[in-house]
C-alpha positions, 0 to 999 in steps of 0.5 A, spaced: 921 934 319 925 939 323 933 940 324 933 935 330 930 930 325 924 929 330 917 928 327 910 928 330 907 921 330 901 920 326 897 917 331 891 915 327 888 910 331 889 914 337 885 920 334 880 916 332 879 912 338 879 918 343 876 923 339 872 920 333 876 924 328 882 924 324 886 930 322 887 930 314 894 930 311 894 937 311 892 938 318 897 933 320 902 937 316 900 943 320 901 940 326 908 938 324 909 945 322 907 948 329 911 943 333 917 945 329 916 953 330 915 951 338 922 947 338 925 953 334 922 958 339 924 954 345 931 955 343 931 962 344 925 962 349 923 957 354 916 956 352 916 949 354 919 943 357 915 938 352 919 937 346 919 929 345 914 928 339 910 923 343 909 928 349 908 934 344 902 930 341 899 928 347 900 934 352 899 939 346 895 937 341 891 932 343 889 935 350 888 941 346 883 938 341 880 934 346 876 940 348 873 941 342 871 934 340 864 936 339 865 941 333 870 936 329 865 932 326 
């Protein structure tokens, strides 16, 4: 959890339904860390307007990983 108390949703069903894959707990933690780093960096530089946890999940994580779906089995 970051200073703002924002936590990324796990979205396990969505991962499974759309990518036939689910992140491990370690990967989920890495996604949370990435989210926190981006939010912290965004305070100093205008990196992104997408800071809502669900929007971040969809537009940064899911959208990026959907392109590598084949190699994630």
